[in-house]
N, C-alpha and C positions, 0 to 999 in steps of 0.2 A: 212438819218438815223442818229439818235442821237448818240453822242459819249462822253465818259468821258475822252478822251485822255489826257487832261492836268490838271487833278485834283489829289491832294495828298491824301495819306492815312491818315485817322484819326482813332486812336484807343483811345476811350474815357475811362477814369478811371472807375473802378468798379470791380466786381468780375471777376477774370481771373485765368488761370492756364498757366504757361509758358512752352513753348517747345523750343528747340534750333532754329527752323526755323520760327515759327509763334506763336504769343501769341494767346491763345484760348479766344474766346469771345462768349457771349451769343447770340448776334444779328449781322447779316450782314444786313445792311440797303441799299437796292438796289433801285435806282430811276434815272430818267433822269434829266440832268442838267436843261432843260427847265422848269421842275416842281418846281424848287427852289422858284419860285415866286407865285405858286398856294396858294390861301388863304384857311383857314380852315372854312368851312361852309359859314356863312354870315359875319364872322369877318374879320378884316384887317390883322390878324395874319397869317404868312406863315405856311402852314400845315407841311412841313418837319421839320422846326425849332420847331414847337409845339410837333411833335412826338419825335424828338431828346431830347427835354427837359423832356418829360414824361418818357422816358427810363432812362435817367441819374438820374433824381430825384428818380426813383424807385430803383436805385443802379445797373442797368443792364449795362454790358459792351457792346460796339458796335464797328463795323468796318464800315466805310463809305468813300466815295470819294467826295471831294468838294473843291472849292475855287481857288487855285492858279495853276500856270503852273509848270510842272516838266518834262523836255524833256528826262530825263535819266531813267525814270521808265518803265519797261515792264509791262503794265497794265494787259495784258492777264494773265501773270503768277501771278501777285499780286492778281487779282480777284480769280483765281483758288485756290491759297494757303489760302486766307482769307475765301473762302467758305468751304474748307476742315476743317478749324479750328473754324467754328461757330456752335452753337447749333441750331439756327433758321435762315432761309433765309427769311427775311421780304421784300416782293416785293411790293413797292408802285405803284399801278396800275394807269395808265393814257394812253391816246392815244399815247403819246410819249414813255413811258416806255416799252410798249409791243412790240416796234420795236427797242429797244435799244440793240445793239450787245452785250455789256458787261453785261447788266442786264440778257439777255437771256443766255449768257455763264455761268454766275453764277447759273442761274436756272438749266441749263443742268447738271452742276457738283453736285448741291445740290440733284437733282433727282437721279443721278447715284449713289450717296453715301447714299441714303435713309435718307436725312436730313428732318427735319420738314420744310415745306414751309408754310409761313403765308402771303397770299395775302391781301393787304389793299387797298381799293378803294378810291382814292383821287378825281378822276374825272370820269364822266360817260364813260363807255366803253361797247359797245354791246357785249353780250356773244359770238356771232359768230366771233367777232374780237379777242377774247382772244386766246393765244397759247393753243393748245390742252391740255397739262398737267394741265393747270389752270382751265379748264372748270369743272372738277370734284372735285376741292378743294374748300371748303367753304371759302369765303373771308369776311373780316370785312369792313363795310361801314362807312367811315369817312366823307362822303360828306356833312352831315348836323351836324357834331359834333361841340360842343361849346368849347370855351376857358375859363379856362385852361382845357386841356384834362384830367388831373388827376381827375377833378371833374365831368367828363362826363361819361355816361354809356359806350360810345364807347371806351374811353380811358381805363376804367377799364376792359372792355372785352379784349382789346389787351394785357394788362398786365396779365390777368388771363390765356390767351392762352399761353403766353411765359413762365409762371411759372408752368404750368401743366406738370407733369412728368419731371421737370427740372433736377433732378438727373440722370434719365435714359438718357436723351439727352446729358448731359455733359459727362457721361461715354462713350456713343457712340462716341462722338467727340474725347475724349482723347485717346481711343483705336484706332480710325481711324488714328489720326495723328501719333501715334507711329508705327502703321502698315505701313503707307506710308513712314515714315522715314526708316524703315527696308527695304522696297522694293527699295527705292532710293539708299540705301547702298548695293544693290545687295544681299539682304537677308543674310547679314553677321550675324553669330551667336551672336556677341556682341550686336546686336540691339534687341534681343529677350527679352521677359518680365523676370524680376528677380523673383525668387521664392516668395519673399515677396508680390508681386502684383498678382501673377499668379492665386491663388485661387479666389481672388475677381473678376477678369475678367472672369474666368472660370464660376463662378456662374452667372455673368451678361449675358454671352453668352448663357448659357442654357435657361435662362428666355427670352432673346431677340429672340431666334429662335422660340419661341412659339407665338410670337406676330403676329398680322395681319399687322401692320404698323411700319415703321421705323425699319425694321429688320436689322441685321448685313449684311454687304456685304461679298463676298467671301474672300477678302483679310484679313478682321478682323478674320474670322474663321480660315484661314490658319495660320495667325500670332499666334493665341492662341494655335492651334494644334501643331505648330512647337516649341513653347515655352514649351509646355507640354512634347513633345518628347525629347527635350534637357534636361529638368529637371528630367524626370522620366524614360527615356529610352524607350519610346513608339516607335512604328515602323514608320508609315507614316500617312499622312493625310488621313482620310477615303475616300474611293472611292464613286462615286455617287453624289458628290456635284456639284453644277452648276459651269461651268467654269468661270474664271474671265472675266468680261466685258459683260456677258450675259445680254441683255436688254439695254446696253449702246449704241450699234449700232443703235437700233431703235430710241432712244432719239437723237443721233447724226444726223440721217437722218431727224428727225423732225426739229432740229435746223437749219440745212442747208436749208431745204425747207422754213422755216419761214423767215429767214433772206433774202434768195434769192428771195422769193416771193414778 
């Protein structure tokens, strides 16, 4: 099984919003170490480097792991936190990546938090070999893309996907990170939303709950509801909502099955 155990975090410059624990980024770039040498189409250019260049030249911020050794980093925690703080989980698909423990861990967290998943095919993978959650998500095919990616239809399609509904996904991420910080602080009232931000998130939540995809998770709803209760003297969070973690157990079981199989 492939591992990223000795690679450092890279947070590339670009648009971002800072939080105390983790800088927010637009893209989590997930790939297997072995794929760093995969070439782009029929060109001698490395595909992952070409994708990185495309994103940075477009002004997108990204989080990735590559390069050097760092024995002190807890990579499972780092991947989890970076996934929480990204708008898009871009999974670079190959035979190696779909069995990579940390790529799959990030996918698990991204799915559980209703992140946008963007699968990008770098090398042929049979559909029946894909992890179950990826079989129903349309992926972008870069196997025949040309260099530079910015001048190719495939590269423009990837950028268009990441830019679509960008404000919605950024708000989703920002609210999620704040809600998770509140949860990790044992739901201390000081971590709730200030009145200045409350109405904006309240409007976003109302629209988000009506969506079919990338809906808010329970913790975001609870966080906004508790912020309203504190600010306006409301009673309690409405009954009848899904309990936290519903659906997560199913994904967790899938992940254990996939890695163990």
